[in-house]
DODOVEX-433601 format. One line per 8 residues: their letters; for each residue x, y, z of N, C-alpha, C. Coordinates in steps of 0.1 Angstrom, whole numbers, plus 5000, padded with zeros to 4 digits. Example, Ala and Ser with C-alpha at 12.3 -4.5 7.8 and 13.67 -1.06 7.14 Angstrom:
AS	5132 4943 5078 5123 4955 5078 5132 4967 5078; 5128 4978 5071 5137 4989 5071 5129 5000 5079
***
This chain:
XXXXXXXX	5116 4701 4966 5109 4708 4957 5117 4711 4944; 5112 4707 4933 5119 4709 4920 5120 4723 4916; 5128 4726 4906 5130 4740 4901 5117 4744 4895; 5110 4735 4888 5097 4739 4882 5087 4743 4892; 5086 4735 4903 5077 4738 4913 5080 4751 4920; 5093 4754 4922 5097 4767 4928 5093 4779 4919; 5095 4777 4906 5092 4787 4897 5076 4790 4897; 5069 4779 4897 5054 4780 4898 5049 4787 4910
XXXXXXXX	5055 4784 4921 5052 4790 4934 5055 4805 4934; 5067 4808 4929 5071 4822 4928 5062 4830 4919; 5058 4824 4908 5048 4831 4898 5035 4833 4905; 5030 4824 4913 5017 4826 4920 5019 4836 4931; 5030 4837 4938 5033 4847 4948 5033 4861 4942; 5040 4862 4930 5040 4875 4923 5026 4879 4919; 5018 4870 4914 5005 4873 4909 4996 4878 4921; 4998 4871 4933 4991 4874 4945 4994 4889 4949
XXXXXXXX	5007 4892 4949 5012 4905 4953 5006 4916 4943; 5006 4913 4930 5000 4922 4921 4985 4925 4924; 4978 4914 4927 4964 4915 4930 4962 4923 4943; 4970 4921 4953 4969 4929 4965 4971 4944 4962; 4982 4947 4954 4985 4961 4950 4973 4967 4943; 4968 4960 4933 4956 4965 4925 4944 4968 4934; 4942 4959 4944 4930 4960 4952 4932 4972 4962; 4944 4974 4967 4947 4985 4976 4944 4998 4968
XXXXXXXX	4949 4999 4956 4947 5011 4948 4932 5013 4945; 4925 5002 4943 4910 5002 4940 4903 5007 4953; 4908 5003 4965 4902 5008 4977 4904 5023 4979; 4916 5027 4975 4919 5042 4976 4910 5049 4967; 4907 5044 4955 4898 5050 4945 4884 5050 4951; 4880 5039 4957 4867 5037 4963 4864 5047 4974; 4875 5050 4982 4873 5060 4993 4870 5074 4987; 4873 5076 4975 4870 5089 4968 4858 5089 4959
XXXXXXXX	4852 5078 4958 4841 5077 4948 4827 5079 4955; 4819 5088 4950 4807 5092 4957 4796 5080 4957; 4798 5070 4948 4788 5059 4947 4791 5049 4958; 4802 5050 4965 4805 5040 4976 4798 5044 4989; 4792 5035 4996 4786 5039 5009 4796 5045 5019; 4792 5054 5027 4801 5061 5036 4809 5052 5045; 4803 5041 5050 4810 5032 5059 4821 5024 5051; 4818 5021 5039 4828 5014 5031 4839 5024 5027
XXXXXXXX	4836 5037 5024 4846 5047 5022 4855 5048 5033; 4850 5049 5045 4858 5051 5057 4868 5039 5059; 4863 5027 5058 4871 5015 5059 4881 5014 5048; 4877 5017 5035 4886 5017 5024 4897 5027 5025; 4894 5039 5030 4904 5049 5032 4914 5044 5043; 4909 5039 5054 4918 5034 5064 4927 5023 5060; 4922 5013 5052 4930 5002 5047 4940 5006 5037; 4936 5015 5028 4945 5020 5018 4956 5028 5024
XXXXXXXX	4953 5037 5034 4963 5045 5041 4973 5036 5048; 4968 5026 5055 4977 5017 5062 4986 5009 5052; 4980 5004 5042 4988 4996 5032 4998 5004 5025; 4995 5017 5023 5005 5026 5016 5014 5033 5025; 5012 5032 5038 5020 5039 5048 5033 5031 5051; 5044 5038 5053 5056 5030 5057 5056 5026 5072; 5046 5030 5079 5045 5026 5093 5036 5014 5095; 5041 5004 5101 5034 4991 5103 5028 4990 5117
XXXXXXXX	5017 4982 5118 5012 4978 5131 5022 4971 5139; 5028 4961 5133 5039 4953 5139 5051 4955 5131; 5062 4961 5136 5074 4965 5129 5080 4952 5122; 5085 4954 5110 5090 4942 5102 5102 4936 5108; 5109 4943 5117 5121 4937 5123 5118 4927 5134; 5106 4926 5138 5102 4916 5148 5101 4903 5141; 5109 4893 5145 5109 4880 5138 5095 4874 5137; 5092 4869 5125 5079 4862 5121 5067 4871 5122
XXXXXXXX	5065 4877 5134 5053 4886 5136 5054 4898 5128; 5066 4903 5124 5067 4915 5117 5060 4916 5104; 5059 4904 5097 5052 4904 5084 5038 4899 5086; 5033 4896 5098 5019 4892 5100 5009 4901 5094; 5011 4914 5096 5001 4923 5091 5000 4923 5076; 5012 4923 5069 5012 4923 5054 5007 4910 5048; 5010 4899 5054 5007 4886 5048 4993 4881 5052; 4988 4884 5064 4975 4879 5069 4965 4889 5071
XXXXXXXX	4968 4899 5080 4958 4909 5084 4953 4918 5072; 4963 4923 5065 4959 4932 5054 4951 4926 5043; 4954 4914 5038 4946 4907 5028 4931 4904 5033; 4930 4900 5046 4917 4898 5052 4909 4911 5052; 4916 4922 5057 4909 4935 5057 4904 4939 5044; 4913 4937 5034 4909 4941 5020 4897 4933 5015; 4897 4920 5017 4886 4912 5013 4873 4917 5020; 4873 4920 5033 4862 4924 5040 4856 4937 5035
XXXXXXXX	4865 4947 5032 4860 4959 5027 4855 4958 5013; 4861 4950 5005 4856 4948 4991 4842 4942 4991; 4839 4934 5001 4825 4929 5002 4815 4940 5005; 4819 4951 5011 4810 4962 5014 4807 4971 5001; 4815 4969 4991 4813 4977 4979 4805 4969 4969; 4796 4976 4962 4788 4969 4952 4797 4962 4941; 4794 4949 4938 4803 4942 4929 4806 4949 4915; 4795 4954 4909 4797 4961 4896 4807 4973 4898
XXXXXXXX	4805 4980 4908 4814 4992 4911 4828 4987 4914; 4830 4976 4921 4843 4971 4924 4850 4967 4911; 4843 4961 4902 4849 4958 4889 4854 4970 4882; 4846 4981 4882 4850 4994 4876 4863 4999 4883; 4863 4999 4896 4874 5004 4904 4887 4996 4902; 4885 4983 4901 4897 4975 4898 4903 4978 4884; 4894 4980 4874 4899 4984 4861 4906 4997 4861; 4901 5007 4869 4908 5020 4870 4921 5018 4877
XXXXXXXX	4921 5009 4887 4934 5007 4895 4944 5000 4886; 4940 4992 4877 4950 4985 4867 4956 4996 4858; 4948 5006 4854 4953 5017 4846 4963 5025 4854; 4960 5027 4866 4969 5034 4875 4982 5027 4877; 4981 5014 4879 4994 5006 4881 5002 5006 4869; 4996 5006 4857 5004 5005 4845 5010 5019 4841; 5007 5030 4848 5013 5043 4845 5028 5042 4847; 5035 5050 4839 5050 5050 4841 5053 5057 4854
XXXXXXXX	5064 5052 4860 5069 5058 4872 5078 5070 4870; 5075 5080 4877 5083 5092 4876 5095 5092 4886; 5107 5089 4882 5118 5089 4891 5122 5103 4895; 5119 5113 4887 5122 5126 4891 5114 5130 4903; 5101 5127 4902 5092 5130 4913 5096 5123 4926; 5100 5110 4924 5105 5102 4936 5117 5109 4942; 5126 5113 4933 5139 5119 4938 5136 5132 4945; 5126 5140 4940 5122 5152 4947 5117 5150 4961
XXXXXXXX	5109 5140 4962 5103 5136 4975 5114 5132 4985; 5123 5124 4980 5134 5120 4989 5143 5132 4993; 5145 5141 4983 5152 5153 4986 5145 5162 4997; 5132 5163 4996 5124 5171 5005 5125 5164 5019; 5124 5151 5020 5125 5144 5033 5139 5146 5039; 5150 5145 5030 5163 5147 5035 5166 5161 5041; 5160 5171 5033 5162 5185 5038 5154 5187 5051; 5142 5181 5052 5135 5182 5064 5142 5176 5076
XXXXXXXX	5148 5164 5074 5155 5158 5084 5167 5166 5089; 5174 5172 5079 5186 5180 5082 5182 5192 5090; 5171 5199 5086 5166 5210 5093 5162 5207 5107; 5155 5196 5109 5152 5192 5123 5164 5189 5131; 5174 5182 5125 5186 5180 5133 5193 5193 5136; 5193 5202 5127 5200 5215 5129 5192 5223 5140; 5179 5222 5140 5171 5229 5150 5171 5223 5164; 5171 5210 5165 5168 5204 5178 5180 5195 5184
XXXXXX	5190 5193 5176 5202 5185 5182 5212 5194 5186; 5214 5195 5199 5224 5204 5205 5238 5201 5199; 5245 5211 5195 5258 5210 5189 5259 5205 5175; 5248 5202 5169 5248 5197 5155 5253 5208 5145; 5248 5221 5147 5251 5232 5138 5265 5237 5140; 5271 5235 5152 5285 5241 5154 5296 5232 5150
***
């Protein structure tokens, strides 16, 4: 494979990842939109929660199968749920998701969340690990 082909494949892979990210956010927005049918809301919320969750159906450390849910199952689920949402509404939700994706990232907020998790972990260790506090 030539360098140009590798570059093209990498570009397509990045575009695919951006599309998946946009659609996950659009499904999150769909789950909150009153114009979306209840069954589509339910599935959209479940798919968005799973996609945004750090917990996987198949842990990533399992060779090959670890990435099966992110590479195959999640995109299939996204496509199926998108088919349940009216096309005109999905266009609107995707546009809103693009605006959301383009928002600046707050590193201060991310740092605060990491700090809260670290403090919670320390508290749990202190409370439940015998001899940790002494």
